[in-house]
N, C-alpha and C positions, 0 to 999 in steps of 0.2 A: 428380439425380446425387449420389451419396454424397460427403460431405466427407472430405477426406484429412487425415491428421495433418500432413503437410508438403507444401508446394507449392514445387517447385524449378524455377527458370527453365531452359529448355532440356532438361528431363527428357524423354527418349524413352520411349515406352510399353514397359514391360517391362525398362527399364534399371535396374540395381542401383547404388545409391550407398552409400558408407560414410561415416558421420558421423566426420570426422577430428578436429575440434577445435571447442570452444565458447569463444567470446571474450566479453569484457566488453561491456556495453551502451553505446550512444551514442544521441543524439537525432536523429530525422529532421526534415525541414522542418516537419512538423506539430507538433513538440514531443513526440512519443511516443518512449519508449525502445525500442530495437531491439537484439537480440543479433546479433553477427557470427558466422556459423557457416560452417565450411569442410567440404566434402564431397569425397571421392575418387570420381570417376566410373569407369566400366568400363575406361577407358584409363589409370587411375591419375593423371589430371590433377586438380588442385584446382579445385573450383567454389565460389564464394563467394555467400552469400545473407544478407540481413537477415531476421530472424524476430522476431515480437513477444516482448517480454521475458516475458510471462506464460506462455509455453509452456516455459520452462526445465525444469520438473519432468518434461516428456515427452521431453527430449533425453538421449541416451546415447552417449557416445563409444564408437566401435567397433561400433555397431549398424548393420545394413544396412536399406535402404529400397527398395521397388519400387513405382512408381506412387503415391508419397506415403504408403504404408502400411509397417508393419514387415515385413521379410522373415522367412521361416521359417528362414533361414540362421543358424547359431550365431554369436553376436557375437564379434568379434575378441578375442583374449586367449589366453595359454598358461598362465595360472595363476589358479586359483579357490581362494582360501585365506582365512585370517583373521590378524589381528595385534592384539595387546593393547597399548594405549597408556595409560600412566598420566600424571598431571599432572606427574610428575617428568621426563618426556621433554622434552628441550630441542630443539625443532625450530627451523627458521629459514626465512624467506621469501627465495626466490631468483627470478631471471628464468628464463623457459622456455628462453632461449638457453643459459644456463649448464647447465640440466638436460640439454639436447640434447647438449652437448659432453661432459658427464660420463658419460652412459649410451649415447652414440652413437645417439641417436634423431633421425631426420631430420625437420625441421620445415619443409622446403620454402622456407626463407629468407623466409618471410612475416613482415613487420614486426609485424603485429597479433598473430600467434601468439607470436613470440619475445619480445615485450614483456610477455606475460601473466605473472602471478605463480604460483609453485609453492611449496607447503609441503614442505620436505624434513626427514625425521627418520630416525633410525637405531635399530634394534632388533637386538641380537645380531649386530652387525657387518654387518647388511644395510641398505643405504640405500633408503628408500622416497621416492617423489615423487608428490604428488597435486596437481592443479590447484586453486587456491583456489576457483574457481567450482564445483568438484565438492564441496568442503567446504560451501560455502554451500547448494548444492542438497540435500545429504544432511541437514544439520542444520536448515535453516531454510525453504527454498523447497519446501514440500510441497503447495502449491496455487497457483493463479494469483494469488489475493489476497495470500498471504504473499510471493510472489515480487515482485509489484509494490511491496509495502510495504518491500522492501529499500532503496529509494531514500529512505525516510523513517525516521529513527532512532527516532521516538516512536510509530510506527504500531501496534506490538503493544499498547502500553498504551492506545491510543485505542479499541481494540475492547472494552475493559472499562470499564463504568460504575462499579461498586462491587464490593468484595470484603468480605464479613463473615467475620471469623475466629472460628471456633468452637473447641471443645476437641478435643484429639487430632489436630491437624494437619488439621482439616476446615474447609472454607470454603463459603460461599454466594456464588455468582458471578452478577452481573447484567451481561449483555453489552449493548453498544450496538447500534443498528440497523445500524451499519457492518459488523458481522460477518455474512457472508452466510448465507442460509437453507441453501444446499447444504453448508455446513461445520458444521451442527449435528449433529455425530457425535462419539461418544466419543473416538476417536483424535485428532480435530482439536481438541477442547476440551482434552484433556490436553496436547497439543503447544503450544497457545496459552498456557496457564498456565505451562508450563515455560519458554517463551521469555521471557515478561514478568515472571515472578516468581522464577526461578532467577537469582541475581545473576551467576553466571559466564556463563550463556547470554545474559542481557540485555547484559552488558558486551561479549560477543563480537558480538552483533547491532549494537550502537552503534559498535563499532570499525570494522566494515565501512563505515559511513557517513562516517567521519572524512575520508578522502581525497575522497569524493564532495562533501562540503560545501565543502572547500577549492577544488575545481575549479569548483563552481557559482557562485563569486563572479565569474567572468570569462565573459561570454557568448561570447567568441571561443573559449576553450578548451573550453567545453561541447559544441561541435560535434564535438570529437574523442571517441574512446572513453575512458571512465573505467575504468582498470584496477582491478578489484576485488582487495582483499587480505583474507585471512581465515585464522585459525588455529582448530583445533577447540576448542570450549568445554569443556575437560576439567575437569569438576567431581568427578573421581574417576578410576576406571579404566574405560576404554571398550574394547570389543572390536569391531573392524571386520571384517565379511565383505566381500570385494572381488573384483573381476575385473580382471586387469591383464596387463601384459607383463613377463615376466622376461627382462631383458637381461643382458649380461655384467657390468656394474658396478652394477646396482641393479634396482629394480622400479618401473615406472610404474603407478600405480593409476588405471585408466580409469573405474571405477565403484565407488562404495561401495554395496553391496547391502543391508547391514544394520548397525545400531549397537545395542549392548546395554550396559547399565550406567549409563544416564543417571540422575542423582540428581534425583528430582522432589520439590519442597518440600512437597507435600501428599499425604495418604492418601485423602481423600474430597473430591469436588467436586460440589456441588449447584448446577446452573446454571439460569438463565432467560434468555430472549431475547424482545424485543418482536416480532421477526419470526415467532416461533412462534405467538404469540397472534393476530397479523395473519392468518397463513395458516389458523389453526384457525377463525377467524371466517368464513372463506370455504369451510370444509369441506375444507381441504387438509391433513389430518392424516397427512402422509406423511414426516415426518422419521424417518430410520432411526437406529438405536442405534449404528451404527458398525462392527460386526463384519462385516456383509454387504458392505461396500464397502472392506474393509481393503486389498485389493490393486489397487484401481482409483483413477484420478484423474479428477476432473471439471473440464473447462475448455472455454471457447469459444476455439478455436485461432486463428482468423484474423479479426480485426475489420475487415479491409479487403476482404472478399470479397462484400460486398453483403448480409450477414446483417443482420436487423433487430433493434433493441434489444428485449430481453425474450424473445428466442428461447430455447427450451429448450437448456441446455448439453448438449454431447456427452459421452458417457462412454466412455472408451477403456480397455481392459484392459491397462494399461501396468504392468509390475512396478515397484513402489515400493520405495524403501529402507525396510526395516522398522526400527522403533524399539522397543526394549524398555527399560523403566526398571528400576532396581535393586530395586524393590518394586512390588506391585500398587497401582494407583491407581483407586479406584472412581469412576465418573461417573454421575450421576443428573440427569435433567431435572425442573425444577419442573412440576407439573401444575396449578398455580393461578396466578392473576394476581399480578404482583409487588406487594409490600406494603411499608409503612413498617416499619422495624426500630427497636424502642424503645431498644436499647442502642447508642448511636452511638459509644461508645468503641472498639468492635471493628470499626467500618466503615472500610475503607480506600478512599478515593476516588481515581480515576485523575486524571492531570494535566488532563484535560478537564472535570473536575467542579469546581463552585464550592466553595472551601475553607471558607467561613463559613456554609454552609447545611446543614441536616439533610436526610436522605433525603426526608422528607415535604415540605420546602420545595422540593426539586428537582422533585418530581413535580407539585406544584400551585403555580403562581405566579399571583398576582392581577394581571391585565393593567392594572388601573386604579391601582396604587400604585407609587411608585418603590422600587427595591430598594437596600438599604444594604450596602456591601461594606467596612465598617470604614473605614480611612483613604482607600481609593479610592472616594470617594463619586461617585454619578452626576453627570454634567454636566447642569445644570438648563436647561431651556427654559421658555417660558411654558406650553406644553401638552404638549410631547414629553419623555418620560423616556428618557435614554440612560445606560447603565451600561457599565463598561469591559470586562466579560468575560462568558462564556457557558459553559454545559455542553455545547454542541454543538461538537464538535471541528472540523467542517467550517467553521463560521463563524470559529473561531479561526485555522484555516489561511488563510482569506481575509483576515482582518485583518492577518496577518503578511505575506502575499504582496503586499498593496496598498501596502506601504511603498516599493515600487519607484518610485512616482511622486514621492517626495521626493528622488530621486537625479538625477544628470545624465542627460539635458539638461532635464528638466521642472522640477525644483527646486520642486515644489509644497509649500506649507505646509499641514499638517494642522491644521485649527482644532478639529475635534471628531472623535472616532472611538470607536465603541462599539456597544452592542446595545440595541434597543428591542423591546418586544412588539408584535405586530400588534393593531390595534383589533378590537373585536368585529365579526364578520361571518360569512357562510356558510362561508368558507374560512380562518378565522383559527385553527383548531385542527387538530392532526394526528389520526391514526387512534386515538391513545390518549387524546384529550381534552385534551392539553396545548396551551397557546397557542404558536403559532409565533413565532419570533424573527427579527429582521432586523438585519443589520449595517448601520450608517450611517456613512459616511465623508464628512466635509465638509471641503473644501480650497479653497485659493486659489492661483492661478498668480501668478508674479512681476508680471504685467501688472495684477493686481487682480481678474481674473475669478474668480468663485466657481463651484464645482461640487459635486455630491453623488453618491455612489455608494451604491446600495442592493442588498444581497445577502440573500436570504431562505433559511432552512433548509428548502427544499422542492425535491425533485428535479424537474427539467423546467422550472423557472422561471429565466429568464435574469437576468443582472445588468443593472441599470438605471443609466445615467449621465445625470445631469440637469444642464443648463446654465441656471440662472435668468437672466432678463434683468436689467438693471442695477438697477432699482428694485423688483424682485419680492421678496416675502416668502418666503424660502427655507424657513422652518419650515412655513409654510402649504402650500407645494408638497409637502414631504415627507409631511405629514399627509394631504393629498389623495391622493398616490400610494399610501400604505399603506392608506388606506380602500378604494380601488378594488381593491387587491390582495387585501385581506381579503374583499371582496365577490365578486370574480370568480375568484380563485385564480391569476391571472397578470396581467402588465402589459398591459392592454387598450389597443391602439394608438389606437382611436377615442376612448376616454375621455381618454387622455393628450393627444391633439391638441385636445380640447375647450377647453383653456386656451391662452391666447396669451402667458403670461408666462414660459414656459420652453420649451427644446428638449431633446431627449433622444436617446440611443442605447441599444440593447440588445445584449448580448453573450451568446451561447450557450456552454454548457460542453461541451467535448469533450477527448479525449486522456487520457493516463495521470495527468496532474496538472492538472485543469481550472482550479483556482483560480489557479495561477501563470500559466496560459495566458491567462485572462481579464485578470489584472492587467497582463500585458505588452501585451495589445491595448488596454486602457484607457490605458496609458502612451503608446502610439503615437498614440491619438486626441488625448490632451492635448497631445502635441508639436505636432500640427497646429493645435490651438486656440491654443497659445502663440505660433505663428508667424503667425497671421492677425490 
């Protein structure tokens, strides 16, 4: 059976639904972000449904759906026009309830809708109203990955390993393996660089996250929707093409269909990705240049329908908001393996890169020697070398997330926290020959009980929580566990149980934010240990 774009509970075969309003995301019981979406059924009654956050680019206010697919019916709207907005335009954020009263637009008295934020601006005595989530969708959420990244202010920068600045506004861009293979297209590369390196665009991205971070500090409030705020990142004069409703006292912009005039910081982008070399070594030289997929979006729509990991993504011909820059930006992919660059003065490292190492040091690290980070020297063990940071953004995220165990009610003390290389073994290196790294967190509960958390930068490997017995040598246990991991490529249960001086638990990764989820589950397990 063919997969549908939308799955609406209670949908009758052949019944037509209108997408009435897209609301801000909230977390479900599994810790995944879900959008609240309202539809009007054939009786003009509102139907509410939660949808995965990653499908935001596919949603269009005023579009009609039949049996989960887009209807051929013309979308709602009585004005298809354009408006030019300069950085001098002084817009303001208002609540949807205020917009409804000003332009007499009925919002069905739904609290989730009326609490949403709207950006209001005026051009030539005409008031325009656009939902903030539509601004986010048009400027930033152009793929599933970029949409999910909205919840992380530093995510765009984590996709970039290094940028080498050349002459005439040209750059050489080295992507990290976090940037998906499906987005190795010219348009997506241009957009990523614009978001992460245009200061106005990056400031706009991070401003979206400010209220999210404030709300995340309280686990009770996080269960409610986080109302997203956004203003357009006007780095000059932008022209919007839009579809909307012209009402008596203003215009409601339901969909921004095109944006032109964006100021791109570079003229030429020469990029490389480790995923390209990985796929090429398997004979999968199928990365498109970008023009052929300009008006389509690739996404796995519903991750709760029983689809298996690794399943080919579905490609739907959904009209995307077109983006045009104020100048031509040439994009070219490297055709050779990445190399060390001799002139390090022009190399800009992302925040996930180690600041005191050259590019060649980053690519090849001797697993047998301790690494020196200036004043932040590695914590010394007898045999185990641990250093405070890593070039792997995923491990940095985990080290940050695990701090939850120091808070109420666990109040664990972190004795050591950092990164070590895996010892030599059959599975100690990744597909590029680089030694894998492992985050090591050693803590102690108020009762005096010690524990250790191990997180390796390899997909599919669970997080290991170790409880050494009272007289056990914790360092010896860690070295033993890492040796077996380097040998087998995973935490082998039988080998772990072959020793009697420690107990352990494993935690699998799932959800939109797996590291935070694992940290919370470790926290719960430590609560149990603290009470026993």
